[in-house]
C-alpha positions as CSV (number, residue, x, y, z in Angstrom):
1,M,15.3,-47.7,38.4
2,K,14.0,-50.3,36.0
3,F,12.9,-49.8,32.4
4,Q,11.1,-52.3,30.1
5,N,11.2,-52.4,26.4
6,P,7.5,-52.6,25.2
7,Q,8.4,-54.4,22.0
8,N,10.2,-57.4,23.5
9,G,9.8,-57.1,27.3
10,Y,13.5,-56.7,27.9
11,I,14.2,-55.1,31.3
12,V,17.2,-52.9,32.1
13,E,18.0,-52.0,35.7
14,I,19.9,-48.8,36.4
15,N,21.7,-48.6,39.7
16,Q,24.1,-46.0,41.0
17,S,24.5,-44.2,37.7
18,G,26.2,-41.3,39.4
19,L,29.0,-43.6,40.7
20,W,29.4,-45.3,37.4
21,T,29.5,-41.9,35.6
22,L,32.1,-40.7,38.0
23,L,34.3,-43.8,37.4
24,F,33.8,-44.2,33.6
25,G,32.6,-40.8,32.5
26,G,31.0,-40.6,29.1
27,F,31.7,-44.2,28.3
28,Y,28.9,-45.1,30.7
29,F,26.4,-43.2,28.6
30,I,27.8,-44.7,25.4
31,R,27.3,-48.2,27.0
32,H,23.6,-47.4,27.5
33,G,23.3,-46.1,23.9
34,I,23.1,-42.4,24.8
35,W,25.7,-41.3,22.3
36,T,25.0,-37.5,22.5
37,H,25.7,-37.2,26.2
38,G,28.5,-39.6,26.0
39,L,30.4,-37.6,23.4
40,I,29.5,-34.3,25.0
41,S,30.8,-35.6,28.3
42,L,34.1,-36.8,26.8
43,V,34.6,-33.5,24.9
44,L,33.8,-31.5,28.0
45,A,36.2,-33.6,30.1
46,F,39.0,-32.9,27.5
47,V,38.2,-29.2,27.3
48,T,37.9,-28.6,31.1
49,Y,40.9,-30.9,31.9
50,G,38.6,-33.4,33.6
51,V,36.6,-31.0,35.9
52,S,33.4,-31.9,34.2
53,W,34.0,-35.5,35.0
54,F,33.1,-34.6,38.6
55,I,30.0,-32.5,37.7
56,Y,28.3,-34.8,35.2
57,P,27.5,-37.6,37.8
58,F,25.0,-35.3,39.5
59,F,22.9,-35.3,36.3
60,A,23.5,-38.9,35.2
61,T,20.3,-40.4,36.6
62,K,18.0,-37.8,35.0
63,V,19.9,-38.0,31.7
64,I,19.6,-41.8,31.6
65,R,15.9,-41.8,32.7
66,D,15.0,-39.2,30.1
67,A,16.8,-41.0,27.3
68,Y,15.1,-44.3,28.0
69,L,11.7,-42.6,28.2
70,R,12.4,-40.8,25.0
71,K,13.2,-44.1,23.3
72,G,9.7,-45.3,24.3
73,W,10.7,-47.6,27.2
74,N,8.3,-47.9,30.2
75,E,9.6,-47.1,33.6
76,L,8.6,-49.9,36.1
77,P,7.6,-48.9,39.6
78,D,10.0,-49.5,42.4
79,P,8.6,-52.4,44.5
80,Y,10.1,-51.0,47.7
81,E,8.3,-47.7,47.2
82,T,4.9,-49.4,46.9
83,L,5.5,-51.9,49.8
84,I,7.0,-49.7,52.5
85,K,5.3,-46.4,53.1
86,P,6.5,-44.3,55.9
87,K,4.0,-43.2,58.6
88,Q,2.7,-39.7,58.3
89,Y,4.1,-37.7,61.1
90,T,1.8,-35.3,62.9
91,P,3.3,-32.9,65.4
92,W,2.4,-33.2,69.1
93,W,0.4,-30.0,69.1
94,E,-1.9,-31.2,66.3
95,R,-2.5,-34.5,68.1
96,Y,-3.2,-32.7,71.4
97,F,-5.5,-30.0,70.1
98,R,-7.4,-32.4,67.8
99,F,-8.8,-34.1,70.9
100,R,-9.6,-30.8,72.7
101,K,-11.9,-29.4,70.0
């Protein structure tokens, strides 16, 4: 996932945010400037004795994506998604009966 700042053209690439959130918890959000989720994550980790540290990584990608879009950054398209498109699979019965009509 890549985001570009429209004011100065700076590009930030976000990779494996779930893993980094699992390792560093709320500090990973604070590093990206998402103070609210960073502090909430740290407080929840303290209150739940660290259990939330294992739950928050599942939501990390969406939290970071929403935060950058809310700040006005543009999400850049993934070049691999646009270059490599999987073939559309058609079941054998549709291929067979298409020629029989």
